C-alpha positions in Angstrom: 124.8 87.3 83.0 127.1 85.2 85.2 128.4 88.3 87.1 124.8 89.4 88.1 123.3 88.2 91.4 120.1 86.2 91.2 117.0 88.2 92.4 115.9 85.5 94.8 119.3 85.2 96.3 119.5 88.9 96.7 116.2 89.1 98.5 117.2 86.2 100.8 120.4 87.9 101.7 118.7 91.2 102.4 115.9 89.7 104.5 118.4 87.6 106.4 120.1 90.8 107.6 116.9 92.5 108.8 115.5 92.2 112.3 112.0 93.3 113.2 111.8 96.6 115.1 111.0 96.8 118.8 107.5 97.2 120.3 106.0 100.5 121.4 102.7 101.2 123.0 100.3 103.8 121.4 96.8 105.0 122.1 94.1 103.2 120.3 93.3 106.3 118.2 96.9 106.1 116.7 96.8 102.5 115.6 95.3 102.7 112.1 97.5 100.7 109.7 99.9 99.8 112.5 101.0 96.2 113.2 100.1 94.5 116.4 103.3 93.4 118.2 101.5 91.0 120.6 98.5 88.8 120.7 95.4 90.5 122.2 93.5 88.3 124.6 90.0 89.4 125.8 89.5 89.9 129.5 85.7 90.0 129.2 82.8 88.3 127.5 81.0 90.1 124.6 78.2 90.6 124.8 78.7 91.0 128.6 75.1 90.0 129.2 72.1 88.4 127.3 70.5 91.2 125.4 67.8 91.9 122.8 68.8 91.9 119.1 65.8 94.1 118.2 63.0 96.4 119.5 60.1 94.4 120.7 58.9 92.4 123.7 60.9 90.0 125.9 58.7 86.9 126.4 58.8 83.2 127.5 58.7 81.3 124.2 56.3 78.7 125.7 53.7 81.4 126.1 53.6 82.0 122.4 53.4 78.4 121.2 49.9 78.8 119.7 50.2 82.4 118.4 49.3 83.3 114.9 47.7 86.0 112.8 44.2 84.6 113.4 44.9 83.5 117.0 47.0 86.2 118.7 48.2 85.7 122.2 47.6 88.4 124.8 50.3 89.0 127.5 50.5 91.4 130.4 53.3 94.0 130.0 54.9 94.3 133.4 58.3 95.9 132.6 59.9 98.5 130.3 63.5 97.9 129.5 65.4 100.7 127.6 69.0 100.1 126.5 71.3 100.8 129.4 68.7 99.9 132.0 69.0 96.9 134.3 65.7 95.1 134.6 64.4 94.3 138.1 62.2 91.3 138.9 61.4 88.1 137.0 59.1 87.6 134.0 56.4 85.1 134.9 53.9 83.1 132.9 51.7 85.2 130.7 53.9 88.3 131.1 56.0 90.3 128.6 58.5 93.2 128.9 58.8 96.0 126.4 62.5 95.9 125.4 64.8 98.0 123.1 67.7 96.7 121.0 70.8 96.1 123.2 68.9 96.1 126.5 69.5 93.3 129.0 67.1 90.4 129.0 65.0 90.1 132.2 65.2 86.9 134.2 62.6 84.5 133.1 62.5 85.6 129.5 64.1 83.4 126.8 63.1 85.1 123.5 62.2 88.4 121.9 59.3 89.0 119.5 59.8 92.1 117.2 57.4 94.9 117.6 56.1 94.5 114.0 54.6 91.1 115.0 52.5 92.7 117.8 49.8 95.4 118.0 52.2 97.8 119.7 53.5 101.1 118.1 57.0 102.2 118.8 57.1 105.0 116.3 57.1 107.7 118.9 58.7 106.2 122.0 59.3 109.7 123.6 55.6 110.2 123.9 54.2 106.7 124.1 53.2 104.9 127.3 53.9 101.3 128.0 50.8 99.3 127.1 49.2 97.2 129.8 48.5 94.4 127.4 50.1 93.4 124.1 48.8 91.1 121.4 51.4 88.9 119.7 50.7 87.4 116.3 53.5 85.0 115.9 55.2 82.1 117.7 58.9 82.3 118.4 61.4 79.7 119.5 63.6 79.8 122.5 66.6 82.2 122.0 64.9 84.1 119.1 66.4 87.6 118.7 68.5 87.2 121.8 72.2 87.8 121.8 73.7 85.5 124.4 76.4 86.4 126.8 79.8 85.7 125.3 78.4 84.6 121.9 80.8 87.0 120.1 83.9 86.8 122.3 84.5 84.9 125.5 87.0 85.9 128.3 90.4 84.4 127.7 89.9 84.2 123.9 92.8 85.4 121.6 91.0 87.8 119.3 93.8 89.3 117.3 97.2 87.8 116.6 100.6 89.5 116.6 101.3 90.7 113.0 97.8 91.8 112.3 97.5 95.1 110.4 95.0 97.2 112.3 92.1 98.5 110.2 88.8 100.1 111.2 87.2 96.8 112.2 90.1 95.9 114.5 89.9 99.4 116.1 86.2 99.0 116.8 86.9 95.5 118.2 89.7 96.8 120.5 87.5 99.7 121.6 84.7 97.3 122.6 87.2 95.5 124.8 88.4 98.8 126.4 91.9 98.4 125.0 93.1 102.0 125.5 96.8 101.3 124.9 97.9 98.9 122.1 101.3 97.2 121.6 102.5 97.8 118.1 105.7 97.4 116.1 107.6 100.7 115.8 107.3 102.2 112.3 110.5 102.0 110.3 112.1 105.4 109.6 113.6 105.6 106.1 115.9 108.3 105.0 115.4 109.0 101.3 118.3 110.6 99.5 119.4 111.3 96.0 122.0 113.1 93.9 122.3 114.6 90.5 123.3 118.0 89.0 120.5 117.8 86.6 117.8 117.5 89.3 115.7 120.4 90.6 112.8 120.3 93.0 109.2 120.2 91.9 108.5 123.9 92.4 111.6 125.0 90.4 111.4 126.2 86.8 113.0 123.9 84.3 116.1 125.3 82.6 118.0 123.6 79.7 119.5 120.3 80.9 117.4 120.0 84.1 114.6 117.7 85.1 112.4 117.7 88.2 113.1 115.2 91.0 110.4 112.6 91.0 112.2 109.7 92.6 112.3 111.0 96.2 108.6 111.7 96.0 107.6 108.3 94.6 109.9 106.5 97.0 108.5 108.4 100.0 105.0 107.4 98.9 106.0 103.7 98.6 107.6 103.8 102.0 104.4 105.4 103.5 102.3 102.8 101.7 104.3 100.0 103.3 103.9 101.4 106.8 107.2 103.3 107.1 108.0 106.9 107.9 109.7 108.6 104.9 112.4 111.1 105.6 113.0 113.0 102.4 116.2 115.0 102.0 117.1 117.6 99.4 118.9 116.4 96.3 122.7 116.5 96.6 125.0 117.7 93.9 127.3 115.2 92.1 130.4 115.9 94.0 132.1 113.6 96.6 131.8 116.2 99.4 128.1 116.8 98.7 127.4 113.1 98.7 129.4 112.5 101.9 127.3 115.3 103.5 124.1 113.7 102.1 124.9 110.5 103.9 125.8 112.2 107.1 122.5 114.0 107.1 120.7 110.8 106.4 122.3 109.1 109.4 121.6 112.1 111.6 117.9 111.4 111.1 118.3 108.1 113.0 116.9 106.0 110.2 116.3 102.2 110.2 116.9 102.2 106.4 118.6 104.5 104.0 117.5 104.5 100.3 119.2 106.5 97.6 118.5 106.9 94.0 121.1 107.5 91.3 124.9 107.4 91.6 125.4 103.6 91.6 126.0 103.1 87.9 129.4 103.4 86.1 129.2 107.0 84.9 132.1 109.4 85.5 130.0 111.3 88.1 128.4 108.3 89.8 130.1 108.7 93.2 127.7 106.9 95.5 129.3 103.5 95.2 132.8 104.8 95.7 131.8 106.8 98.8 130.0 103.7 100.2 133.2 101.8 99.8 134.9 104.6 101.7 132.4 105.2 104.6 130.3 102.0 104.6 130.1 98.5 103.4 128.7 97.1 100.1 127.2 93.7 100.4 126.6 93.3 96.6 126.2 95.3 93.4 124.4 94.5 90.1 121.3 92.3 90.1 120.0 90.0 87.3 117.0 92.3 87.0 115.3 94.4 84.4 114.7 97.3 84.9 117.3 98.0 87.6 120.5 96.1 87.1 122.8 98.7 88.8 121.8 98.4 92.5 124.0 98.6 95.6 123.1 97.0 98.9 125.1 97.3 102.1 125.3 99.4 105.3 126.3 102.7 106.7 127.1 102.5 110.4 125.0 99.4 110.7 122.0 101.0 109.0 121.0 98.9 105.9 121.5 100.9 102.7 120.0 100.5 99.3 121.4 102.4 96.3 118.8 102.3 93.6 119.1 103.3 90.0 118.3 106.8 88.9 115.8 106.1 86.2 112.3 106.5 87.7 110.8 103.1 86.7 114.0 101.3 87.7 113.9 103.1 91.1 110.3 102.1 91.7 110.7 98.5 90.5 113.9 97.8 92.5 112.2 99.3 95.6 109.2 97.0 95.1 111.3 93.9 94.5 114.2 94.4 96.9 113.6 97.2 99.4 109.9 96.4 100.2 110.7 92.9 101.7 113.3 94.5 104.1 110.9 97.3 105.1 108.0 94.9 105.7 110.2 92.6 107.9 111.3 95.6 109.9 107.7 96.6 110.4 106.5 93.1 111.2 104.3 93.0 108.2 103.6 90.0 105.9 105.8 90.0 102.8 103.1 88.4 100.6 101.7 90.6 97.9 98.7 90.2 95.6 99.4 88.2 92.5 97.4 86.7 89.6 98.3 84.5 86.7 97.7 86.1 83.3 98.0 85.1 79.6 100.4 87.3 77.6 98.2 89.2 75.1 101.0 90.3 72.7 104.5 89.1 71.9 107.0 90.3 74.5 110.8 90.4 74.6 113.4 90.3 77.3 117.2 90.4 77.4 117.5 87.3 79.5 117.3 89.0 82.9 114.3 88.5 85.2 112.1 91.2 83.7 109.2 93.1 85.4 107.1 94.4 82.5 104.5 97.1 83.1 101.1 95.7 82.0 97.4 96.3 82.1 95.0 93.5 82.7 91.7 92.7 81.1 89.3 89.8 81.7 88.8 87.3 78.9 86.3 84.7 80.2 88.0 83.1 83.2 91.5 84.4 82.2 93.3 87.6 82.8 95.1 88.9 79.7 98.2 91.1 80.1 99.3 93.8 77.6 102.1 96.3 78.0 101.4 99.9 78.9 103.5 101.0 76.0 107.2 101.7 76.0 109.1 99.8 78.6 111.8 102.4 78.9 113.1 102.7 82.5 112.5 106.5 82.3 108.8 106.3 81.3 106.8 107.5 84.3 103.5 107.0 82.5 104.1 103.3 81.9 104.0 102.8 85.7 101.1 105.1 86.3 99.0 103.2 83.7 100.0 99.7 84.9 97.8 97.3 86.8 100.8 95.2 87.6 104.2 93.9 86.8 104.4 90.8 84.6 107.3 88.6 85.7 109.3 87.1 82.9 111.7 84.5 84.3 115.5 84.6 83.6 116.7 83.1 80.4 113.7 84.0 78.3 114.1 86.2 75.3 110.9 85.8 73.3 107.5 85.4 75.1 104.8 84.2 72.7 101.2 85.2 72.9 99.2 83.0 75.3 102.1 82.3 77.7 100.9 82.2 81.3 103.0 84.2 83.7 102.5 85.8 87.2 101.6 89.4 87.5 102.4 91.3 90.8 99.5 93.6 91.3 100.1 97.3 91.8 96.4 98.0 92.6 93.2 96.2 93.1 91.6 94.8 89.9 87.9 93.8 89.3 
């Protein structure tokens, strides 16, 4: 295996070539799953004023010091404060204000007692009148049920860091701050190309000797999953001119990466590598990796290029191991993925390359146990569809006995 490049060295060389893309500004409604390019600092306090955390009565806590079920306190109701209304006047001794959730606290009040601890009825607010007097059956402490100005966020506070992936909660937070336009990292554009005389598109009938193209669809899904914009192109024929035209079309799409599948092996009709030598630059070829040894990495007109194997599992695994770190760095995303340690639940075999075995995971007490999804053929789509993760067998290991603990890179959430 001396002529094969170590996986970690390959990743380091690839990531070292990649520079994060520039910043663009988009409307808040277009930020889902995008990556923040700059820290977000709040210009306001949230809440912007002291307000009630529930429906009830704003009071002075000292007035309720002796209240109880058997000894209710009676207070005069002097204000009605719906949400969105600014109270006028100051609450004095022996007084209360009917108040709704989110409404501003009146001056003089320092607590809220919920309506269920009073004799009032809020069940039909549209038709109810404000009582002149309310009985309160419980003592409350200062600050009870009051959301204080700035207790969530204070002005000048950094609330989101650059590199944060924006989800629904972050969108709600940004909306609460009035952040209409948001600085995000531009999404990487990825041209996805492939070649093969045997390949037809998914809506074409199969004839003897043909198979349907699956790689471009799977790779496009992986790119989208990782925050990129996939640009699928039609499959090219296995001729030098067709492959030259394929790469020209890929470059015309102004991509940030180009990913091809097939054509980088040593077959008589595998022209991709030869044409890369002709019109681009190959950084390295052949990785100490299983599945996926035949892999080309280089550039076309300064656009990073990955030539992945043609077998479907090999194409997906090499994407996950080698292309994903490059795409994530372009997009400003964290390169860390989910991983668990698992015990091997059956004897496993490797040819000495770093091997990524498709496995399912089941819990056994505190341990995860990994078993293969069946055949580990690099053409077995089903083995990937059934897999919970990829069990990583280090280089130089041929026989993996039951009970060996190894890392598993998760392909989906597990319970």
